[in-house]
C-alpha positions in Angstrom: 19.1 9.9 32.0 16.5 8.5 29.6 12.8 8.2 30.5 10.3 6.8 28.2 7.0 8.5 28.6 4.3 6.5 26.7 0.8 7.8 26.4 -1.8 5.2 25.4 -4.2 7.2 23.2 -7.5 6.4 21.6 -7.0 7.8 18.1 -9.7 9.8 16.3 -9.7 8.2 12.8 -11.5 8.4 9.6 -11.7 4.8 8.7 -11.7 1.3 10.5 -8.2 0.4 9.1 -6.6 3.5 10.7 -6.6 1.5 14.0 -3.0 0.6 13.0 -2.1 3.9 14.7 -1.5 3.1 18.4 -0.2 6.3 20.2 2.1 9.2 20.3 4.9 8.8 22.8 8.0 10.8 23.9 11.4 9.8 25.0 13.0 12.2 27.4 16.7 12.9 28.0 18.4 15.5 30.1 21.5 17.4 29.0 23.5 20.7 29.5 24.6 23.2 26.9 26.0 26.7 27.3 25.5 26.4 31.1 21.7 25.7 30.6 20.1 22.6 32.0 17.8 21.1 29.4 15.0 18.6 29.0 14.9 17.0 25.5 11.8 15.2 24.2 11.8 13.1 21.1 8.4 12.6 19.7 7.2 9.4 18.0 4.0 8.0 16.4 3.7 4.3 17.2 1.9 1.9 14.7 0.9 -1.7 14.5 1.6 -2.3 10.8 5.0 -3.4 9.6 5.0 -0.9 6.7 2.9 2.0 7.9 4.2 5.3 6.5 3.7 8.8 7.8 3.2 11.4 5.0 2.3 14.5 6.9 1.6 16.1 10.3 -0.7 19.1 11.0 -3.1 20.7 13.5 -0.1 21.2 15.7 -0.8 23.6 18.6 -0.6 23.9 22.4 -4.0 23.3 23.9 -3.5 24.0 27.6 -2.0 27.4 27.3 -1.1 30.1 24.8 2.6 30.0 25.7 4.5 28.6 22.7 7.8 30.4 22.8 9.4 27.8 25.2 11.7 26.0 22.8 15.5 26.1 22.5 17.2 26.1 19.1 20.8 25.6 18.2 20.8 25.3 14.4 22.7 26.6 11.4 20.0 28.9 10.1 20.9 32.5 9.4 18.8 33.7 12.3 20.4 31.4 14.8 24.0 30.6 13.7 24.5 27.7 16.1 23.8 29.6 19.4 21.5 28.1 22.0 18.5 30.4 22.3 14.9 30.7 22.4 14.6 33.9 20.5 15.7 32.7 16.9 16.0 29.4 15.0 14.2 27.1 12.6 12.1 24.0 12.8 13.6 22.6 9.6 15.5 19.3 10.1 17.7 20.1 7.1 19.3 23.0 8.9 20.1 21.4 12.3 23.9 21.1 11.6 26.4 19.0 13.5 25.3 15.7 15.0 27.3 16.4 18.1 27.3 20.2 18.7 23.9 21.1 17.3 21.4 18.2 17.1 21.3 17.1 20.9 20.3 20.7 21.9 18.0 21.7 19.0 14.3 21.7 18.5 13.1 20.5 15.1 10.2 18.8 13.3 10.5 15.9 10.8 8.6 13.2 9.1 11.2 10.5 9.9 14.8 10.7 8.5 17.9 12.1 10.0 18.5 15.8 10.6 20.6 16.6 7.6 20.5 18.5 4.3 18.9 15.4 2.7 15.9 15.4 4.9 12.9 16.2 2.6 10.6 17.4 5.4 9.0 20.8 4.7 6.7 23.2 6.3 3.1 23.3 4.9 1.4 26.6 3.9 0.0 27.0 7.4 3.3 28.6 8.6 3.3 31.5 6.2 -0.4 31.9 6.7 0.3 32.4 10.5 2.7 35.2 9.6 6.1 34.0 8.4 7.8 30.6 7.7 9.0 27.9 10.1 12.2 29.7 10.3 11.1 30.9 13.8 11.8 29.7 17.3 8.2 29.6 18.6 5.1 27.8 17.3 2.4 30.1 15.9 -0.3 30.5 18.6 -3.6 29.0 17.5 -2.6 28.5 14.0 -2.6 24.6 13.7 0.6 24.4 11.7 2.0 21.3 9.9 4.8 19.7 8.0 5.1 17.0 5.4 7.5 14.7 3.5 8.0 16.5 0.1 9.6 13.3 -1.4 7.4 10.4 -0.2 9.0 7.8 -2.5 12.1 8.0 -0.2 10.0 6.3 2.6 11.8 8.2 5.4 8.4 8.4 7.1 8.1 4.5 7.3 8.5 2.6 10.5 11.8 1.0 10.8 13.5 2.9 8.0 16.8 4.6 8.4 20.1 3.8 10.1 22.1 5.1 13.2 20.7 7.9 15.4 18.2 9.0 12.7 16.5 5.6 12.3 12.8 5.1 13.0 12.1 2.4 15.5 10.6 -0.8 14.1 7.1 0.2 15.2 7.3 4.0 15.1 8.1 7.1 13.2 10.1 10.0 14.5 8.2 13.3 14.3 10.3 15.9 16.1 12.5 17.0 19.0 11.5 19.6 21.6 14.2 21.2 23.9 13.0 23.1 26.9 14.3 24.3 30.3 15.0 21.5 32.8 11.8 20.7 34.8 9.7 23.2 32.9 6.2 22.2 32.1 6.1 22.0 28.3 2.4 21.6 28.1 -0.2 19.5 26.3 0.0 19.6 22.3 -2.5 18.6 19.8 -1.2 16.7 16.6 -2.9 15.1 13.6 -1.1 12.8 11.2 -1.8 11.4 7.8 -0.4 8.0 6.9 -0.7 5.0 4.7 -0.3 1.3 5.3 2.7 1.3 2.9 0.9 -0.9 0.4 -2.0 1.2 -0.9 -2.0 4.9 -1.5 -5.1 5.5 0.6 -4.3 8.1 3.4 -5.7 7.5 6.8 -5.8 10.1 9.7 -5.3 10.0 13.4 -5.4 12.8 15.9 -4.8 13.2 19.6 -2.6 15.0 22.1 0.8 14.4 23.7 2.4 15.9 26.8 5.8 17.5 27.5 5.2 16.8 31.2 6.4 18.6 34.3 8.2 16.6 37.1 5.6 14.3 39.0 3.4 14.0 36.0 6.2 12.3 34.0 6.3 9.4 36.4 2.5 9.0 36.5 2.2 9.2 32.7 5.1 6.6 32.3 3.3 4.2 34.5 0.1 4.7 32.7 1.8 4.0 29.4 3.3 0.8 30.8 -0.1 -0.3 32.0 -1.6 0.4 28.6 1.0 -1.8 27.0 0.3 -4.7 29.3 -3.4 -4.4 28.5 -2.9 -4.7 24.8 
């Protein structure tokens, strides 16, 4: 089952041209692995520009609760070893592993691109400042962590770039995947992104929240998103 939950957001920006950022939105799927019923949320940033390119994401933190150890991982990191669990894992998209046995059930963060060893997304210094690296299963509480494309000439953070399951939509950039227990309330999360128009090197910023909603809230948010699209 796939449910698009679009959240029309008024971006907090630093220049008039940054209105090309439209909203954060998630696409929800449901799956089962190792006998556990899972909700999987794919996070995207939507833009108006045909060449808008995300370069980094930061100020990431849960704002409605201090519970940040809710995510499942199933990656090939040394701490996890491909076992579905909340206790150990990494947010690195380069260590997700198999596209069929790992990727659909793993939580990870990215600036576009497919989850493979060639993905150039890295953690920024906020993770070790919070006590460790992003080779952890939770999100540091209250630390406003971030990630960035360490090789921006590859354009993996540009709308429409990529192929297959790792491709960015024509108007959006993939920013991460979050796997939680079925019907759990994943909370409200703050996120700020830096991006360019793909022509100049001037970086613009947009910041707002997105939801990993509980049942009931999902349907209402989906309707609100559709209404927002009709108004634009």
